[in-house]
C-alpha positions as CSV (number, residue, x, y, z in Angstrom):
1,M,0.0,0.0,0.0
2,P,2.0,3.3,0.6
3,R,5.5,4.6,1.0
4,I,6.6,8.1,1.7
5,I,9.9,9.0,0.3
6,S,11.4,12.5,-0.2
7,P,9.5,15.6,-1.1
8,S,10.4,15.0,-4.7
9,R,9.8,11.3,-4.7
10,R,7.2,10.2,-2.2
11,K,5.6,6.9,-2.0
12,L,3.5,5.5,0.7
13,L,1.6,2.2,0.8
14,T,-1.0,1.9,3.4
15,H,-1.3,-0.8,5.9
16,T,-0.7,-1.9,9.2
17,L,1.0,-1.5,12.5
18,V,1.8,-4.2,15.0
19,G,3.5,-3.0,18.1
20,A,4.6,0.6,18.7
21,G,8.2,-0.1,19.7
22,A,11.0,2.1,18.7
23,M,12.3,0.7,15.5
24,S,15.0,2.7,13.7
25,L,18.3,1.8,12.1
26,L,18.3,-1.9,13.1
27,P,18.9,-5.1,11.3
28,F,15.4,-5.3,9.8
29,P,13.1,-6.2,12.7
30,S,10.5,-8.8,12.2
31,L,6.8,-8.2,12.5
32,A,7.0,-9.6,16.0
33,G,9.7,-7.0,16.9
34,S,12.8,-9.2,16.9
35,Q,16.1,-7.8,15.8
36,K,16.8,-10.5,13.3
37,A,18.9,-9.3,10.3
38,T,17.4,-9.6,6.9
39,T,19.1,-9.6,3.6
40,I,17.4,-9.5,0.2
41,P,16.9,-13.1,-1.0
42,P,18.8,-14.0,-4.2
43,K,15.4,-15.0,-5.7
44,L,12.4,-12.9,-4.9
45,P,9.5,-14.6,-3.2
46,T,6.7,-16.1,-5.2
47,G,3.0,-16.3,-4.3
48,D,-0.5,-17.1,-5.4
49,I,-3.2,-15.2,-7.3
50,H,-5.3,-15.3,-4.1
51,D,-2.7,-13.7,-1.8
52,F,-4.6,-10.4,-1.5
53,D,-8.1,-11.8,-1.5
54,F,-8.2,-11.3,2.3
55,F,-7.8,-7.5,1.9
56,V,-10.9,-7.0,-0.3
57,G,-13.4,-4.8,1.5
58,N,-13.4,-1.7,3.7
59,W,-10.7,-1.1,6.4
60,T,-9.6,1.5,8.9
61,S,-6.0,1.8,9.8
62,V,-3.6,3.4,12.4
63,N,-0.4,4.5,10.8
64,R,2.9,5.1,12.5
65,R,5.6,6.8,10.4
66,L,9.0,8.1,11.4
67,K,9.2,11.9,11.3
68,K,12.9,11.7,10.3
69,R,14.6,8.8,8.5
70,W,18.2,7.8,8.6
71,V,19.0,9.5,12.0
72,G,18.1,6.7,14.4
73,S,14.9,8.6,15.4
74,T,12.2,7.0,17.5
75,D,9.8,10.0,17.0
76,W,6.7,8.7,15.2
77,D,3.8,10.5,13.5
78,V,0.6,8.6,14.2
79,F,-2.4,9.1,12.0
80,P,-5.5,7.3,10.6
81,N,-6.7,6.3,7.2
82,T,-9.6,4.5,5.5
83,I,-9.2,1.9,2.7
84,R,-11.4,0.4,0.1
85,C,-9.9,-2.7,-1.7
86,E,-11.3,-4.5,-4.7
87,S,-10.2,-7.4,-6.9
88,R,-10.4,-7.2,-10.7
89,M,-9.9,-9.4,-13.7
90,G,-10.4,-12.7,-11.9
91,G,-7.9,-11.8,-9.2
92,V,-4.9,-10.8,-11.5
93,V,-5.4,-7.2,-10.4
94,N,-6.0,-6.0,-6.8
95,I,-6.4,-2.3,-6.1
96,D,-7.1,-0.2,-3.0
97,E,-7.7,3.5,-2.5
98,V,-6.5,5.0,0.7
99,V,-7.7,8.3,2.2
100,F,-5.7,10.1,4.9
101,P,-8.3,12.5,6.4
102,T,-5.8,14.3,8.6
103,K,-3.2,14.7,5.9
104,G,-5.4,16.1,3.1
105,W,-4.3,13.6,0.4
106,S,-5.0,10.1,-0.8
107,G,-3.3,7.3,-2.5
108,M,-3.9,4.1,-4.5
109,T,-2.1,0.7,-4.6
110,I,-2.3,-1.2,-7.8
111,R,-1.2,-4.8,-7.5
112,T,-0.7,-7.0,-10.5
113,F,-0.1,-10.8,-10.5
114,N,2.3,-12.2,-13.1
115,T,0.8,-15.7,-13.7
116,E,4.0,-17.0,-15.3
117,K,6.5,-15.9,-12.6
118,R,3.8,-16.2,-9.8
119,Q,4.8,-12.9,-8.3
120,W,3.0,-9.7,-7.4
121,S,4.1,-6.3,-8.4
122,L,2.9,-3.5,-6.1
123,Y,2.7,0.0,-7.4
124,W,1.8,3.2,-5.5
125,V,0.5,6.6,-6.7
126,N,-0.7,9.5,-4.5
127,S,-2.9,12.5,-5.2
128,R,-0.1,15.0,-4.5
129,T,2.1,14.1,-7.4
130,G,0.1,11.7,-9.6
131,E,3.4,9.8,-10.2
132,L,3.3,6.0,-10.4
133,F,6.3,4.7,-8.3
134,P,8.5,1.7,-9.1
135,P,7.1,-1.6,-7.9
136,V,8.0,-3.9,-5.1
137,V,7.9,-7.5,-6.1
138,G,7.2,-10.7,-4.2
139,G,4.5,-12.9,-2.7
140,F,3.1,-14.6,0.4
141,T,4.2,-17.7,2.2
142,G,1.4,-18.7,4.5
143,D,0.2,-15.5,6.2
144,S,3.4,-13.6,5.7
145,G,4.3,-11.6,2.5
146,E,7.6,-9.9,1.5
147,F,8.0,-7.6,-1.5
148,Y,11.3,-6.0,-2.5
149,G,12.2,-3.2,-4.9
150,D,14.6,-0.3,-5.7
151,D,13.8,3.4,-5.3
152,T,15.5,6.7,-4.2
153,D,15.2,8.7,-1.0
154,E,16.7,12.1,-0.6
155,G,18.6,11.6,-3.8
156,R,20.2,8.3,-2.7
157,A,19.6,4.9,-4.2
158,I,17.8,2.7,-1.7
159,K,16.3,-0.8,-1.3
160,V,12.7,-1.0,-0.2
161,V,10.8,-3.9,1.4
162,F,7.1,-4.2,2.3
163,R,6.1,-6.8,4.7
164,W,2.6,-8.0,5.2
165,K,1.1,-10.2,7.9
166,R,-2.4,-11.6,7.8
167,L,-3.8,-11.7,11.4
168,G,-7.0,-13.5,10.8
169,P,-10.0,-12.4,8.7
170,D,-10.4,-8.9,10.2
171,T,-6.9,-7.6,11.0
172,A,-3.6,-7.2,9.1
173,H,-0.2,-5.6,9.5
174,W,1.9,-3.8,7.0
175,E,5.3,-2.3,7.4
176,Q,7.9,-0.6,5.2
177,A,11.7,-0.5,5.6
178,F,14.5,1.2,3.6
179,S,18.1,0.2,3.3
180,L,21.2,1.7,1.7
181,D,23.1,-1.7,1.4
182,G,20.4,-4.4,1.5
183,K,21.6,-5.5,4.9
184,Q,20.8,-2.8,7.5
185,W,17.2,-1.7,7.4
186,E,15.3,1.1,9.0
187,T,11.6,0.4,9.5
188,N,10.0,3.8,8.8
189,W,6.3,3.1,8.4
190,M,3.9,0.7,9.9
191,A,0.1,0.3,9.7
192,E,-2.4,-1.7,11.6
193,H,-5.6,-2.5,9.6
194,T,-9.0,-3.4,11.0
195,R,-11.9,-4.5,8.8
196,V,-15.0,-2.4,8.8
197,K,-17.9,-4.8,9.5
198,G,-21.2,-4.6,7.7
């Protein structure tokens, strides 16, 4: 879902937050908060066309985003959003629109499933720039998904990872981390999603 980059290159991705601990320049912490190091796998994860079926519907989210990246900060901006997610073309396309009512802008995630490679590509666009950002690519294993890509932040080439965790039918977690070397990661955005019933 979203990722915020620099003023000239912002990307957001909307999703989920589990735990509110201080996570900054660490070996990429797991969704459970451990300090286990993560490196980009030599072969990107694969998945299934139904990986994002669970997210179809309406959601509310609590976001936690670092106010400053790359400085070891533990100062988080906390804000809400709403999400409407839909599946298209028999599941090959999954889209969601995210509205950030306290921020004054919105965004959309477009997910496309490559049936030959069995991988998802996740693209983000926001209402401030209208720019479609480079994708992160991967898939789910069980209830956990990992998606990797390249981008820039403050003029520097970076690696990006999105991590998803399905937490039953009505809750989910998403987080984003950046790295300069593909080894040390800073988790800079997390979101906790709760399904809207009815």
